[in-house]
Structures are given as structure tokens and as C-alpha cells.
C-alpha positions in Angstrom: 75.3 20.2 -54.4 77.4 22.8 -52.7 78.3 22.5 -49.1 76.8 25.5 -47.4 78.3 25.0 -44.0 80.9 27.4 -42.8 84.3 25.8 -42.5 86.3 26.4 -39.3 90.0 26.7 -38.9 91.9 24.3 -36.7 94.1 27.1 -35.4 93.3 30.7 -34.4 93.9 32.1 -37.8 90.6 33.3 -39.3 89.5 31.7 -42.5 89.6 34.1 -45.5 86.0 34.2 -46.7 86.9 35.2 -50.2 89.4 32.4 -50.6 86.9 30.0 -49.1 84.3 30.9 -51.7 86.7 30.6 -54.6 87.9 27.2 -53.4 84.3 25.9 -53.0 83.5 27.1 -56.5 85.4 24.0 -57.8 82.4 21.9 -56.9 80.5 23.4 -59.9 81.0 22.7 -63.6 82.8 25.4 -65.5 84.6 26.6 -62.4 88.2 25.9 -61.5 89.8 26.0 -58.1 91.2 29.5 -57.4 94.3 30.4 -55.4 94.1 32.4 -52.2 92.3 35.7 -52.8 94.6 38.7 -52.5 92.3 41.6 -53.3 91.8 42.2 -49.6 94.9 41.9 -47.4 94.8 39.0 -44.8 93.8 40.5 -41.5 96.7 38.6 -39.8 99.1 40.7 -42.0 97.2 43.9 -41.6 97.9 46.2 -38.7 98.0 49.9 -37.9 101.1 51.6 -36.6 101.8 54.6 -34.4 101.9 56.9 -37.5 98.2 56.2 -38.2 97.0 58.3 -35.3 93.8 57.7 -33.3 91.6 56.7 -36.3 88.5 58.3 -34.9 86.7 58.1 -38.2 86.7 54.3 -38.0 84.1 54.4 -35.2 81.7 56.5 -37.3 82.2 54.3 -40.4 81.5 51.2 -38.3 78.3 52.6 -36.7 76.1 51.0 -39.3 78.3 48.0 -40.0 76.5 45.0 -41.4 76.7 41.9 -39.3 75.7 38.2 -39.9 72.5 36.7 -38.4 70.9 40.0 -37.4 67.3 40.9 -38.1 66.7 44.1 -39.9 63.6 44.8 -37.7 64.0 47.1 -34.8 63.0 45.7 -31.4 62.7 49.1 -29.8 62.4 52.6 -31.3 65.3 53.8 -29.0 67.6 51.4 -30.9 67.3 53.4 -34.2 70.6 55.1 -33.7 72.4 51.8 -33.3 70.7 49.9 -36.0 72.9 47.4 -37.8 72.1 45.8 -41.1 71.9 42.1 -42.0 74.7 40.9 -44.3 73.4 40.2 -47.8 74.1 36.7 -49.1 75.4 36.8 -52.7 76.6 34.6 -55.5 79.1 36.1 -58.0 79.2 35.1 -61.7 81.6 35.8 -64.6 82.1 35.0 -68.2 85.5 34.8 -70.0 86.7 33.7 -73.5 89.2 31.0 -74.3 92.7 31.9 -73.0 91.8 34.5 -70.5 90.9 32.3 -67.5 93.7 33.7 -65.2 92.6 37.3 -65.8 89.0 36.4 -65.2 89.9 34.6 -61.9 91.7 37.7 -60.7 88.8 39.9 -61.7 86.4 37.5 -59.8 88.6 37.6 -56.7 88.4 41.4 -56.8 84.6 41.3 -57.3 84.4 39.0 -54.2 86.5 41.5 -52.2 84.3 44.4 -53.5 81.2 42.6 -52.3 82.7 41.9 -48.9 83.6 45.6 -48.6 80.0 46.6 -49.5 78.7 44.4 -46.7 77.8 41.0 -48.2 78.7 37.4 -47.6 79.9 35.7 -50.8 78.4 32.2 -50.7 79.7 30.9 -54.1 81.1 31.7 -57.5 80.3 30.6 -61.0 82.7 31.2 -63.9 81.7 30.3 -67.5 83.9 30.0 -70.5 82.2 31.2 -73.7 83.4 33.4 -76.6 81.0 36.3 -75.8 78.5 36.9 -73.0 74.9 36.0 -73.9 73.2 39.1 -75.2 70.0 38.1 -73.4 71.0 36.7 -70.0 74.8 37.3 -69.8 75.3 33.6 -69.0 74.2 31.0 -71.4 70.7 29.6 -71.0 71.8 26.3 -69.4 74.3 28.0 -67.0 71.5 30.5 -66.1 69.2 27.6 -65.1 72.1 26.1 -63.1 72.6 29.4 -61.4 68.9 29.5 -60.4 69.2 26.1 -58.8 72.4 27.1 -57.0 70.8 30.3 -55.7 67.8 28.4 -54.4 70.0 25.8 -52.7 72.1 28.4 -50.9 69.3 30.8 -50.1 71.2 33.7 -51.7 69.5 37.1 -51.9 71.5 38.6 -54.8 73.5 37.7 -57.9 76.4 39.9 -58.8 77.8 39.9 -62.4 81.5 40.7 -63.0 80.7 43.3 -65.7 78.4 46.2 -66.4 75.1 44.6 -67.5 72.8 46.1 -70.0 69.3 46.8 -68.5 67.8 44.1 -70.7 70.3 41.5 -69.5 69.7 42.3 -65.9 66.0 42.0 -66.2 66.2 38.7 -68.2 68.6 37.2 -65.7 66.4 38.3 -62.8 63.4 36.5 -64.5 65.4 33.3 -64.6 67.1 33.2 -61.2 64.2 34.9 -59.3 66.4 37.1 -57.1 67.9 40.5 -57.4 70.7 40.8 -60.0 73.2 43.6 -59.9 76.5 44.2 -61.7 80.1 45.3 -60.7 79.4 49.0 -61.2 76.5 48.9 -58.8 78.7 47.4 -56.1 81.4 50.0 -56.6 78.8 52.8 -56.4 77.4 51.3 -53.2 80.8 51.3 -51.6 81.4 54.9 -52.7 78.0 55.9 -51.2 79.0 54.3 -47.9 82.4 55.8 -47.6 81.8 59.4 -49.0 82.2 61.8 -46.1 82.7 65.4 -47.4 80.0 67.4 -49.1 81.8 67.3 -52.4 82.4 63.6 -52.1 78.8 62.9 -51.4 77.7 65.1 -54.4 80.1 63.3 -56.7 78.8 59.9 -55.7 75.2 60.9 -56.0 75.9 62.3 -59.5 77.5 59.0 -60.6 74.6 57.0 -59.1 72.0 59.0 -61.0 74.0 58.8 -64.3 74.0 55.0 -63.9 70.3 54.9 -62.9 68.9 57.1 -65.6 69.0 54.5 -68.5 67.9 51.7 -66.2 64.6 53.0 -65.0 61.7 50.6 -65.5 58.0 51.5 -66.1 55.0 49.4 -65.1 52.5 50.2 -67.9 49.4 52.3 -67.9 48.8 52.2 -64.2 51.8 54.4 -63.7 50.9 56.9 -66.4 50.1 60.6 -65.9 47.8 61.2 -68.9 45.4 64.1 -69.2 41.8 63.9 -70.3 38.5 62.5 -69.0 35.0 64.0 -68.3 34.7 67.5 -66.7 32.4 66.2 -64.1 34.8 63.3 -63.3 37.6 65.7 -62.5 39.2 65.8 -66.0 39.9 69.0 -67.9 37.4 68.2 -70.6 37.6 68.9 -74.4 40.9 69.9 -75.8 43.0 68.5 -73.0 43.1 64.8 -74.0 46.7 64.0 -75.0 49.6 61.6 -74.2 50.6 63.6 -71.1 53.7 62.6 -69.1 54.1 59.0 -67.9 55.5 58.2 -64.5 58.8 57.0 -66.0 59.1 60.3 -68.0 58.4 62.2 -64.8 61.2 60.2 -63.0 63.6 60.9 -65.8 62.9 64.6 -65.7 63.4 64.7 -62.0 66.7 62.8 -62.2 68.0 65.1 -65.0 67.0 68.2 -62.9 68.8 66.7 -59.8 71.9 65.9 -61.9 72.0 69.5 -63.2 71.8 70.7 -59.6 74.6 68.4 -58.5 76.9 69.5 -61.4 76.4 73.1 -60.3 77.2 72.2 -56.7 80.4 70.4 -57.8 81.4 73.4 -59.9 80.8 75.7 -56.9 83.4 73.7 -54.9 86.0 74.3 -57.6 86.8 78.0 -56.9 87.9 77.3 -53.3 90.0 74.3 -54.3 91.5 76.3 -57.2 92.3 79.2 -54.9 94.2 77.0 -52.6 96.1 75.4 -55.5 96.9 78.8 -57.0 98.2 80.1 -53.6 100.5 77.0 -53.4 101.8 77.7 -56.9 102.2 81.4 -56.2 104.4 80.5 -53.3 106.1 77.8 -55.4 105.1 75.0 -53.0 105.6 71.8 -54.9 102.8 69.2 -54.8 103.2 65.4 -54.6 100.2 63.2 -55.4 100.0 59.6 -54.0 98.1 57.6 -56.6 97.6 53.9 -57.0 95.2 50.9 -57.0 92.6 50.6 -54.3 93.9 49.0 -51.1 97.5 49.4 -52.2 98.3 51.2 -48.9 98.3 54.9 -50.1 96.8 56.2 -46.8 99.2 54.2 -44.7 102.1 55.5 -46.7 100.9 59.1 -46.3 100.7 58.5 -42.5 104.2 57.1 -42.4 105.6 60.0 -44.4 103.8 62.8 -42.5 102.0 61.3 -39.4 98.8 62.6 -41.0 96.5 60.2 -39.1 94.1 59.8 -42.1 91.8 56.8 -42.0 93.3 53.4 -42.7 91.2 50.4 -43.3 91.6 47.0 -44.9 88.8 47.6 -47.4 88.5 48.7 -51.0 87.9 52.4 -51.6 88.4 53.3 -47.9 89.6 56.8 -49.1 87.4 58.9 -51.3 88.2 62.5 -50.3 91.5 63.9 -51.3 93.6 64.7 -48.2 96.4 67.3 -48.4 99.2 67.3 -45.8 102.3 69.5 -45.4 105.8 67.9 -45.5 109.3 69.4 -45.2 112.3 68.3 -47.1 115.8 67.8 -45.5 116.9 71.2 -46.9 113.9 73.0 -45.3 111.7 73.3 -48.4 108.0 72.8 -47.8 105.9 70.6 -50.2 102.5 69.0 -50.0 101.5 65.3 -50.1 98.0 64.5 -51.4 96.2 61.2 -50.8 93.8 60.4 -53.7 91.0 58.0 -54.4 92.2 54.6 -55.5 91.6 53.0 -58.9 90.3 49.6 -59.9 90.0 47.7 -63.1 87.0 48.5 -65.2 86.4 51.7 -63.1 82.9 52.9 -64.2 83.2 55.9 -66.5 80.5 57.6 -64.4 82.9 57.7 -61.5 85.8 58.9 -63.5 83.7 61.8 -64.7 82.2 62.5 -61.3 85.5 62.4 -59.5 87.4 64.4 -62.2 87.8 67.3 -59.7 89.5 64.9 -57.2 91.6 63.4 -60.0 92.7 67.0 -60.9 95.0 66.8 -57.9 96.9 64.1 -59.8 96.9 66.1 -63.0 98.2 69.2 -61.3 100.9 67.6 -59.2 104.7 68.1 -59.7 105.5 64.5 -58.8 103.3 61.3 -58.7 104.1 58.6 -56.2 102.6 55.5 -57.9 101.9 53.0 -55.1 101.6 49.3 -56.1 100.6 46.4 -53.8 103.7 44.1 -53.9 101.6 41.2 -52.5 98.9 41.4 -55.2 98.8 38.4 -57.6 98.7 40.6 -60.7 100.8 43.8 -60.0 101.3 44.3 -63.8 97.6 44.8 -64.2 97.5 47.3 -61.3 100.3 49.3 -62.9 98.6 49.4 -66.3 95.1 50.3 -64.8 96.5 53.2 -62.8 98.6 54.5 -65.7 95.5 54.4 -67.9 93.6 56.7 -65.5 96.7 58.9 -65.1 96.7 59.3 -68.9 93.0 60.1 -68.9 93.6 63.1 -66.6 96.5 64.4 -68.7 99.3 63.5 -66.3 101.5 61.2 -68.4 104.4 63.7 -68.6 104.6 64.2 -64.8 107.6 62.7 -63.0 106.5 59.3 -61.6 108.0 57.4 -58.7 106.8 53.7 -58.5 106.7 52.2 -55.0 106.0 48.6 -54.3 104.3 48.8 -50.9 103.8 45.9 -48.4 107.3 44.8 -49.2 107.3 42.9 -45.8 104.8 40.4 -47.3 106.9 39.3 -50.3 110.0 37.1 -50.6 113.2 37.8 -52.5 112.0 35.8 -55.6 108.9 38.0 -55.8 111.0 41.1 -55.5 113.1 40.0 -58.5 109.9 39.5 -60.6 108.7 43.0 -59.5 112.1 44.5 -60.3 111.7 43.1 -63.8 108.4 45.0 -64.1 109.8 48.3 -62.9 113.7 48.3 -62.7 113.8 51.8 -61.0 111.0 51.1 -58.5 111.5 51.4 -54.8 110.3 48.8 -52.2 108.7 50.1 -49.0 106.6 48.9 -46.1 104.3 51.4 -44.4 103.9 48.9 -41.6 107.6 48.2 -40.7 109.1 51.5 -42.1 111.3 49.7 -44.6 112.3 51.9 -47.5 110.6 55.0 -46.2 113.8 57.0 -45.9 114.8 56.1 -49.5 111.3 57.0 -50.7 111.4 60.4 -48.9 114.9 61.1 -50.5 113.6 60.2 -54.0 110.6 62.5 -53.6 112.8 65.4 -52.4 115.2 64.8 -55.3 112.3 64.9 -57.8 110.8 68.1 -56.5 111.2 70.9 -59.1 113.5 73.9 -58.3 111.9 77.4 -58.0 112.1 79.4 -61.2 114.5 82.3 -60.3 118.2 82.0 -59.1 119.2 85.0 -56.9 122.3 86.2 -55.1 121.6 88.8 -52.4 123.0 90.4 -49.3 120.0 90.6 -47.0 120.2 93.0 -44.0 119.8 91.4 -40.7 116.6 93.3 -40.0 115.0 91.5 -43.0 115.3 88.0 -41.6 111.8 87.3 -42.8 113.1 87.2 -46.4 115.7 84.7 -45.4 113.1 82.6 -43.6 110.8 82.7 -46.7 113.7 81.6 -48.9 114.3 78.6 -46.6 110.6 77.6 -46.5 109.6 78.0 -50.2 113.0 78.1 -52.0 116.1 76.0 -52.4 119.2 77.3 -50.6 122.4 76.8 -52.5 124.6 78.6 -50.0 124.3 81.0 -47.1 126.9 82.9 -45.1 126.8 85.6 -42.5 128.7 88.7 -43.2 129.0 92.1 -41.4 126.4 93.8 -43.6 123.9 90.9 -43.5 123.2 87.4 -44.8 124.8 86.5 -48.1 122.2 84.3 -49.9 122.5 82.2 -53.0 119.2 80.5 -53.7 116.5 79.4 -56.2 113.2 81.2 -55.3 109.8 82.1 -56.7 109.3 85.1 -58.9 107.4 86.8 -56.1 110.2 86.4 -53.6 112.8 87.3 -56.2 111.1 90.7 -56.6 111.3 91.3 -52.9 115.0 90.3 -52.8 115.8 92.4 -55.8 116.8 95.6 -53.8 119.5 93.5 -52.1 120.9 91.8 -55.1 124.6 91.5 -55.5 
């Protein structure tokens, strides 16, 4: 029997709930002791810096934070604006074949962190070794019965499977364990729905949710049907009208498809404004740098450290969903943009990849990709491969990539040597301490593409606006002041080259 009491720490350091769960999982057959979970950074090591700004968005996000031991019933109608939701108690389960136990453990750690981010308390974990998941109940029949007893003993509300379950598997497992069963995709979609803030982000999340829901609708027999027929006097349409009609589940499917079509049109309608901004940047030859990487690798913290953008920073998976573009200036005066993008995760649901394709376009259209990796993660190689797979999906394999191992202050020299073996040319940085930020900024500036046209011009002093534009959007090779004007040798855009043409020398 699993000990359901909450262990307390002897010092003031908080107990990591994910690590606690995975350690307690050793009490069950088929489950081995896991190491400390690293999917979420330890709160003792997580801190915000002056570059993160005031973080006003955190208050709004925490307004409906789930809390333990709180009733979901309102005591007074005036409390409705301050309602908090009770934490859901969950048990997580996974299946892995022979020889893939370490990878399965890392995946289960990540699932536990996803559940914590979604607002749940992970009570226990079950990991079964078998060649293939059971086509009926995902777990084998005996392990499913054992899971039912575990759920009853712990008083869990929900079981979360570390895969995308088929509708029949979910229903069959629910029939055995007698509580709600969801899968990894459902948890990720729930986190996205909590964190989406912009109109486009909310539309993308809703579209992904509906695409996931459509094949999983359940009907409840004839009582839910909408069939025509019956006697005229009893309210029916009489002869000639008796037919199969439209059942309730068919009606729901039609409504979902209609809503999905509407959402796709809305997302397409957002594209012209985004494309216009991107075209204006290209017309002015403003290079773009996309910050991509695994979720919770520290992309937003790095953007704040590079630009003092003040975007939201949180020790949670998928804290950032909406692309944030900020202006930056190179040492030679050139202007470029830095874009914070949505994080990736292993087995990212294809519905989300499709729905967020417009956001991922920022990566595909960038001139440079800063690929951020969590140096303290137990499996950085898997992070690298996962992100590169998604980068390939959006057609960005040929774009210049700068790999940065973030959170370098949390790793020792031996770990750095291992990481250097993974990526010999990678940089090490810490958005918390500022280590390596100057080197990263210099690497970004060196990778920025030069404007297309090389010009030599003697610009009159009354056309200082052209010299200023060359400094802002071009690359100055040399500049001297002469009696007739400013002698300029620079790489500039075709548009600015045309304006400088009358003064060419």
C-alpha cells in the first residue's frame, strides 16, 4: 500500500512534489526509483532578475490559481471574481518496451511536470514494461486492475496516460479504474488554454482542442437522437417524413466542423497584419532573430536579459504561447529584432503544430535562430533533437543556428564537458547571472546578414537623414567628414541604395 502522507523537509527547502512522486513509485511492482525530476526547475534555483521587469501579467495568470484543500463551491456570490479551483489529484501511467526504460522515465517526469503546470497534484506513478501497449486498455489487464486499486486507495480523481490514447482505449480504461482517464495531449491542450492571452493565441488553442475532440465524441443511444417521424396529431410531420434524421452526435460533429471552419478563417484573417509587419522589416532590411527551444528552457528570460523586454517569466511549462517581438541594436548601430516563440516538447500533438503554424512561421522566416537548451535537464540531447525536428517541419533547417546552453550556473564543469561533446560550437549562458550574455550578443551580431547593396557616396550635410538611415538599417564600413559632405562606404538595402544613388562616387 502506498503511503499517502505528504513528507515534510527537515530544513526550509521545499520538497519537490514531482521528485517525491517518482520516488514513491518504487513501492509498486513494475516501477523503479527515479532520480530527481528536472522537467520543472527547482524553485530554490529559480529567480527573476531586474531585466524581467514588473511582470504584471503574473497577477492575471494567478487570479484563478488552483490551490490544495479548497472547496469548489462558492460561499458568497460576491466571491465569484476571486474563485480559486481545487487541485485535481492524479495518478500518471506509462508503458515502455525492453531497453527504453530511461527514456520512459524522462517522459514520465515531464508528464508529471505538465500535470503540475496544468494545476494537479500528482499522487503516484505506474510504469509498465511490455512490448506494446495493450490495444484495449493501454496497460495490461492485470496492471489495469492494480491501477484501479491504487486509485481507490489514494482517492485520485484522474488517471493520465503518457501517450495519445485511442478513444476506445480511454473508454475501456475508464470502465476498469472507475475515474476519468485523459492522455498527454489533453494535458498539453489544457495548459495552452490556460495560458493563451492574445486573440490569435486563443483561436489557435480552440482550433487544436476541437480537432482533438472531434473523433472522440461519444453518443448515448436512441435517447439522444433527433429523428423525424411520428403521428401528425402527436406533433410529428406525418407521412413521407419518417427517416433516419440527424442524431445528437451528428449534430455535435456538424457544429464542431462549422466552428473549426470559422476559427481557421479567423486565424487566416490575422495573417495579413503579421505579414505586413514582416514585409516592412524585410523592406527596410531589418534582420530577424528567433529564439527557439524546448519548453521551460529559459527563452523568455534570455530575451529579457538581451533586450530588457519585461515579458512574462514563470517556472512552468508553456508559460509563453504568443510570439513577442522586441527591437535590439548591434554594437555597430544596426537594428534587428528578437522574437520569443512558443516552446516545444517531445511528442508535441500534431494538432498544436498545425494550429500554431502561424506562430512557428516566425522561426521559418528568421535570419538567425538562437536555439536555447536547458543545460540542467537530464536529457539535453533529446531536447536538441525534438526542437530540430520541429524546426525542420517549418522549413528552417538551412537557417543559421546558434546553440545556447542556458542555466549554465546550475551545472558543474564535468557536465559542461559532456554538453560540449553534444555541440562543440555551443555557447554557455545564464539569464539569471548574466554569464555568457556578452558572448551570445556578439555571436548574434556576427551572424546577422549584411544588406544586399554596397554603396560609396558623398552625402551632403543637409541630407543627414540618409546617413542616419544607413546607420540604423545598414552596415557602415567607413565614414569620414569632408568639406562637401559625409563620405560613406556601407552595405544598405536596395531601397536606401536608390536614394543614395544621386550622391554616388
